[in-house]
matplotlib code that plots the C-alpha trace (Angstrom):
import matplotlib.pyplot as plt

x = [152.0, 148.8, 145.8, 142.2, 139.1, 136.2, 132.8, 130.3, 127.6, 127.3, 129.9, 130.5, 131.2, 133.3, 135.4, 135.7, 136.9, 139.3, 140.9, 141.1, 142.8, 145.1, 146.3, 147.5, 149.5, 147.1, 146.5, 142.8, 140.5, 136.8, 133.7, 130.1, 128.4, 128.9, 129.8, 132.5, 133.8, 134.1, 135.7, 138.3, 139.0, 139.8, 141.9, 143.7, 143.7, 143.4, 144.6, 141.3, 137.8, 135.5, 132.0, 128.6, 125.8, 123.1, 124.5, 123.3, 123.7, 124.9, 124.5, 127.5, 126.3, 126.0, 129.4, 131.1, 129.6, 131.0, 134.4, 134.6, 133.6, 136.4, 139.9, 141.4, 139.7, 138.6, 141.5, 140.8, 139.3, 136.0, 134.8, 131.1, 129.9, 126.2, 123.3, 121.7, 122.1, 119.7, 121.0, 120.0, 122.0, 125.1, 124.6, 124.3, 127.5, 129.4, 128.0, 129.1, 132.7, 133.0, 136.0, 134.0, 130.7, 130.5, 127.3, 128.0, 125.8, 127.8, 131.3, 133.7, 136.1, 138.9, 137.3, 136.9, 140.5, 141.6, 139.4, 140.9, 144.5, 143.5, 141.9, 145.1, 147.2, 145.0, 144.1, 140.6, 138.1, 134.6, 133.7, 130.1, 129.4, 130.3, 128.2]
y = [65.1, 66.3, 64.2, 65.6, 63.5, 65.2, 63.5, 65.2, 63.7, 66.6, 65.7, 69.3, 70.6, 67.5, 68.1, 71.8, 71.3, 68.6, 70.8, 73.8, 71.7, 69.8, 73.2, 74.0, 70.8, 68.5, 64.9, 64.6, 61.5, 61.6, 59.8, 60.2, 58.9, 58.7, 55.0, 55.3, 58.3, 56.2, 53.3, 55.7, 57.5, 54.1, 52.8, 56.1, 58.1, 61.6, 64.7, 66.4, 65.5, 67.9, 66.4, 67.3, 66.7, 65.4, 62.3, 58.9, 55.7, 57.6, 61.3, 63.4, 63.7, 59.9, 59.5, 62.0, 60.4, 57.0, 58.5, 60.2, 57.0, 55.0, 55.2, 54.8, 58.0, 60.0, 62.5, 63.4, 66.9, 67.0, 70.3, 70.0, 71.6, 72.0, 74.2, 74.1, 77.4, 76.6, 77.2, 73.7, 72.1, 74.1, 73.0, 69.4, 69.8, 71.2, 68.5, 65.8, 67.0, 68.9, 71.2, 73.7, 74.3, 76.1, 76.9, 76.1, 78.9, 81.5, 80.6, 80.2, 77.3, 79.6, 80.2, 76.4, 75.9, 78.7, 77.2, 73.7, 75.2, 76.9, 73.7, 71.8, 74.6, 74.8, 78.4, 78.1, 80.6, 80.6, 83.8, 84.7, 86.1, 82.8, 80.5]
z = [147.1, 148.8, 147.9, 147.8, 147.3, 145.6, 146.4, 144.1, 141.9, 139.5, 136.9, 135.6, 139.1, 139.9, 136.8, 137.4, 140.9, 139.7, 137.1, 139.5, 142.2, 139.9, 138.5, 142.0, 142.2, 144.1, 143.3, 142.9, 143.4, 142.5, 143.7, 142.5, 145.7, 149.4, 149.6, 147.0, 148.9, 152.0, 150.2, 148.6, 151.8, 153.5, 150.6, 149.5, 152.8, 151.2, 153.0, 152.5, 151.3, 149.6, 149.9, 148.6, 151.0, 148.6, 146.8, 145.8, 147.8, 151.0, 151.6, 152.5, 156.1, 156.3, 154.8, 157.1, 160.2, 159.1, 158.3, 161.7, 163.4, 161.7, 163.2, 159.7, 158.5, 161.5, 161.2, 157.5, 157.3, 155.4, 153.8, 152.9, 149.7, 149.2, 147.9, 151.3, 153.1, 155.9, 159.5, 160.7, 157.9, 158.9, 162.5, 161.4, 159.4, 162.4, 164.7, 162.2, 162.4, 159.1, 158.8, 156.9, 155.0, 151.7, 149.8, 146.1, 144.8, 146.7, 145.7, 142.8, 142.0, 143.1, 146.5, 147.0, 146.1, 148.5, 151.3, 150.6, 150.9, 154.2, 155.7, 154.8, 156.4, 159.5, 158.8, 157.5, 158.9, 157.4, 155.5, 156.5, 153.1, 151.4, 153.5]

ax = plt.figure().add_subplot(projection="3d")
ax.plot(x, y, z, "-o")
ax.set_aspect("equal")
plt.show()
């Protein structure tokens, strides 16, 4: 079964994403901070990580940089979820190796689930209206 790690410190959003993804048949792991996300990625090797940028202990950007620098986790695609819609943040996300960048305020749980499926299938193309 396909395993997705959600790294999100907002419990309501984390739970909503978990329910949405599980309803599509995914096995879902959760982390509330960047360090736990790194630890789970190493131990569980998920097929995809959905990661918030602003989290306690380590930010999503710090976490993705560590994940991409580690041979055990470098191939795991990471989709960043954030409330930052600033151009420089999108550039930083792309530079860090993110598979995608979604602005939470502009998307629904269904769109996140669709984007996750597309990343896993290798067909993800950012929608300029969603980011």
